N, C-alpha and C positions, 0 to 999 in steps of 0.2 A: 553579545550572545554568547553564552556558554558553549565549551567546543563539545562535540559527540565524541563519548569513550567507544573506542573499537578494541577489539581482542588483539586481531592482526590485520595489518594493512599490507598488501602486495602491491607494491608500485612498480608499472609495465605489465602489457598486456603481449607479450612474447610468447613462445612456446614454454619459456622455463616459468614465467608469471601464471600462466593458463594453469599449468600442471599442479603448481604450488597452492593456487586458490582451492582447485578441485580438491587437491588432496587434503586440504585444511579443511574444507565441508564436509568430507565424508568422514572427519576426526571431531564434527560438531563445534567448530572452532569460528563458526559466522566470519569467515573474512571478508575485508573490504578489498575488491580489486578496482585500482586506479589507472585508467587507459585514456591518453588524451583525447582520443575521438574514435569512432567506429572502424574507421579504416585502418586504424594502428593494432586492433585485434589479430595475432598472428605474427606481427613485429615482423622483423627483415626476412626470416623464413618464408614466410607465406609471399611478401612481395617481390623479393629478388633473391632469396637465399635457396637451401635446397628443395623446398616444396615446390616454387616458381619454378626453379631450374628442370626438377624431374619431370614436372608436367609438361614443360616447353618441351623437352625432350623426346618424351614419349609420343605427344601429338604430332612431332616434326615428322617423326617417321611413317604415323598412320596417315598422313597427308602427302608426304612427300611425290606420291604419283597423281594426285589431284591439280595442283596448283603450285606455283613456285612465286619467288620476286616479293613485292609488296603486297600482293593480295595474300600470299601465305604469312608473311608475318602479320598481317591486320587482323586476319583468321586465328593465328594463334593468339594475339592478345587479347582476341575478343573471347575466346574460350577461356583464358587463363582468368580474366575478370570476371567471368560468369562462375567458375570455380572457386575462386576467392571469396565472392559474395555467398555461394553455397556454403562453404567451408564456415565462414564467419556466423551465418545463421544457425548452422547444425552445432559450433562451439559454444554460441551466446546461450542457445535452447538449454544446453548440457549443464552450463554453468547456474543459469537460473534454478533447472530443475534441482540441483544439487544445493541451492540455497547460499550461493555467492551474492552480495551484492556489488554489482558493478556501478562505478561513479565514472562518467565522461568528462575530462578535463586535466590540468596540468598540476601537479601537486607541486605547492610553494612551502618549502618547509622553512620553520621559525627555527628550529632545533631538530635533532633524530626522529624525536616521537611526536613533535608538532607540525602538523601541516594543514594547509588549506587548499580545496578545491572550489573555485569560484567564491561564495559569498560564505560557504560553510568549513568552519574550521573542525578540524579532527585531532584527537591525543587517542594516539595507541602505545598498547602495552608492548607489542613487537612489530617490527616493520621488517618485510622483507625486500630488497632491493633486485630488480629484475628487468631494469630499464634498458638493458641490451646496450650496443655500441654503434657507431656509424664512422663511414669511409673519412678520412682527412682528407678535404677538397682542395683543389689548385685555389689560387686567389681568384683566377679568372671564373671560378664556381659553375663551370659544365655541368647540364643535369645529367643525372644518373641514367642507364640505358634503359630502364624500366619506363620511362614518360615518354622515349623517343616515338613519334608517330608513323615512321618508315624506317625500310632499312637504309643505313646509311650504306653509300657509295665505298667509303673508305673510313675505318676508324682506328687511333693509337690508344692501346689499353696499356696503363701502368698499371704493373703489377705481376707477380710470377707465383700467386699462391694458389690453391684449389679454385676458389670461387672467380679469380680473374681468368684463368684457363677454361672455366665452365663457360663464362660468357664469350670469350675467343672464338672456342669452338662454335658456340650457337651462332654467332653472327658469321663467321667463315663458312659454315654449311648452308646457312641462307644467302651467300653469294657475296657479302662485302669482302672487301679488301683489308685483312685485318693485322695489325702491327703488334706485337707483344712485347711490351718494355719491362724488362725487369733490374733493379741495381744488382742483385746477385748475380753469381755465375751461373746459375740453371736456373730453369724453372722447377716447381715443385720442390724446393730445396730440401725440405723437413722429410720429405716422403719416401726417400731411398732409392738406389739406383734403377732397382729395376721397375717399380712404381713409376719413375720418371721416364725412363726408357719408352714405355708404353705411352705415356702421356705426351711426350713430345711428338710419338710418330703418330699418333692420332691428331695432333693440332695440325702438323705438317699436310697431313693427308686432306684436309678443308683448307689449305692453302694459309695457315696462320705463319706470317712470317716472325721468327723470335729475335730480338735484340736483348742479350745477356749482358751485364755488365755495365749497363748506361745509365747514367743519370740525367735529371731534366735542368736545363740550364735557363732556357727562355718558353714563353709561349704567347704567342700573340693571335690576336682574333682579326680575321680579313673576312673580305667579303663573301668569299666561296666555302668558307670554313674556318681552320687554325692552321697555324706552324707553328711546328716546335722544333726547337734545337737542343739536342742530346749531346752528352759528352761520355767517350767512354774510359777506362780505367788509365790509359796513354796520354788523355788529354784529347785527343782529337775530336772533331766536330762531326757532327751529322744532324741535317736538316730532313724534317718528314712534315710532308702537308696530311690534313685529313678532314674529311668533312665532320667529324665528331671526335671527342675525347672522352676516355673513361677513367677515372682515378681510383684504383683499388690495391692501394699498396700498403696502406696501414690503418687498422681500426682503433679507434680511440673509444673508451666507456663514457656512455652519458649518464652525468652523476648529478642527482636533485640537490645533493649538499655534498660539502667536504668529508672523506673518509680516508683514513691510511692506505695509501698506494705505495705499490713496487716502485721507487724511483728510475729504475730503468724501462720496465715494460707498460707502467702509468696503470696497470691492474689493481682492482681492489684486492687487497690483503684478507685471507680469511683464514681461519683453522679447519680443522678435519671435520668440523661440524657446520661450516659455510658461515661461521659468526664471525663477523668484523671485531676491531677492538671495541667499539661501541658495543656493550655487551647484549644489548635488546635489539640488536641489527645485524641482521643476516643479508646474504646477497648470494647470486647464483646466474649461472648463464653467461653472457657476453661480458658483463661489468667484471667478472673475476678472469675470463679468460678470453678475450676479443678473439672473434671467429669460431667460437664456438658453435658446432654443428648440432642439428635440430635433435637428434636420437640422445647427444648428452645433455643439452639442456632440459629435455624431457625427465629425464633420470635424475637431474641435480634437481629439479623442482620438486619432484616428488620427497627427494632425501630431505630436503632443506625444511619442508613443510612438516616432515615428522621429526626432525631434530627440533623445531618452533615447539611442536606439541610437547615434546618430551621435556623440553625446558621450562613448561608451565606446570608441570606435573610432577609433585613431590615423590621420590621413589619411595618403593616399598620398602626397599631395605636400604639404608644409608650407606652400606658401603658399596652398593653396586653404583657403576656409573652408566646411564643410559644412555645409549647412542645408537644409531641405525648403521648398517652395512656402508662403507665407504665403496664409491665406484674404484676399480681397479682400471684407471686409465691405460693401462698397457695394454688390456686386451678390448678397449673399445674400437671398432673398425673406422676407419678414415675414408671417406667416400667422395669421388668426383664423377659429375655426371658429363661424361664425352661421349654422347650419344647413348651408349649404354654405362651402366655402373662401373667405375674401374675402383677397386676396393683394397685394401690391406688390412692387415691387423697384425698384432706382435711385433718381433723385432725386424727390422729390415737387415740385409746382409752385413751391410756396414757395422752394426751395431754388434750382430753376432760373431765377427771375425776378432770385436774388440775383447769379447767375453771368452770365446771358445779358440782353440786350436783350430786351422782349416780342416785337418783330417777329421774332426769330430763333427763338421758340418754335411749334409747332405741336402741337395735341391731336386726335388721331382717337379718336372713340367710335363703337362698334358694339354691338349687341344680336343675337344668334343665339337661335333655338329649337332646343333639343336634344331630339330624342325617344327616350323610354327605354321603361321597363316602364309607366309610368302613360299614362293618355288624354290628359291635359294636358301639354303641353312645358312642360320648365323651360329657363329661359333663363339664358345664359352673357353677361353685361355685361363689355366690356372697355374702357380707357382707356388709351392710348397715347401718351406725351410724345416727340415728335420735335424736333431741331434742324432747322428748316425748309430751310436752304441744302444743309448736308451730310446730311440723312437717317439721322443717326445716333440710335439708341432711347436716350434718356436715362432714361425711366421708364416704368412700365406698373403699371395697376391692373386688378384682373379679380375678379369675384365670380359663382359657380354651379359647376355640374359641370365638370369639367375644368379649372379656372381653375389649379391649381398647374400644370399640363403648359404650358398657355399662357404661365404666367409663368416657368416655367423655360426655355421656349423664347426670350422675351425675355432674360434673364439671360446664355444662351450666346451670342447674338447681341450683346449688348452686351460680353460678354469678347472676341469675336474681332473686335470692332468692324466689324460686320455691317452696312450701310446697309440700312435698310426695305425701299426697292424692291428689293433685291436679293434678300430672302428672297421675293418672289414668283416669281423665276426660278429659285430653287433647291427649292423645295417642291411637291411632287405629292400624289398620292394624292387622287384625287376623293372629296368628301364628308368626309373627314376633317377633324378641328379646324384641322390644320396648313395643309390646302388652304385653307380659309376666312381664315386669316391670310395665306396667300400671295396670294388674291386681292384681298385688302384693301390689300397692298403694292403691287399692281399700277395699284390707283385711285388712290392719292395721286402 
């Protein structure tokens, strides 16, 4: 049978793939979106990533007074399943409305532009890889935390990144005895000292034990759970027992065919237009930087779709190179959900000290009480890193309700090079979070 000809095939139904398909449809490119199955829509972000963890944290607070233990956990999982089903229905409806053709099944490639799904063969003019990544698992292949039926009495989590810390915090707050094991010297190693200190304090508040600079020597299945043997940097051994294990140390991209990769990171190499070495193949999301957060994947999906469209349209002026604005990853916020959002943007203090002299830097810290439905207030804590003379915002860290809004405000100011004191002159609405930031700016 002759292969079907398609303009653009988007492989993968995570956030990046969904946004790429939607944008291509808006540009009248008639995209084909290939997803393994209906449950794959939303990818890891919806199943175990940012959307899932944020949902669980928010509902954990709302149910904390009503129930505890396994009953609480099962209620949370039921609500999450309902939310996921509703989310997928709404997104599917949106994709169909825009004219995206959805095909369920695994794409098996004969060449970068030729593939089959089931019994149907396709030839695409262009392909976007948005197949995501997965955690590298232990040989014992313990199931991921999302399929556990009950709260484990004890759990050992391997990994020190944001997602590992989020899962550790979740189960610690639910009453599990949690041990977080990281090969690095500290958890949240890449996030800066201030972000890391807050994260460590929050983890310890829910009883999480942190073992830094330890590697896994041996893991053994027992009748009551697991026994793991660890080694520290001095070669000393420690043995832990746990009902459950969770491996979240390193993600590897899920690739349907071979493309050029960075030999050190294993990530797909792309140029500034998200194009791989194979000219008609583009990539975005987790396959180009494993661990990509949902807000980054969303923007990359839109940008790669626009670049694919421009790649197919002959320029009106031959001397003009068409491309869309690139993402400035420096001002994209990083977020971890540890009860409330812990967010940062811009430089860490360590990075700023390497670029500027110590006397050029100024750190402003504040804590504001926010009154909501609870009898006792929640607190929003913020730390803003400034260039003392120029008053430019270099970075910010915030934790608490509305932390994301505050950091987004800082990111916008950084993008437009708004000086901190100028924020006090343009931000009003008394009593709002922005007004508090404006008042703080006028104090400095």
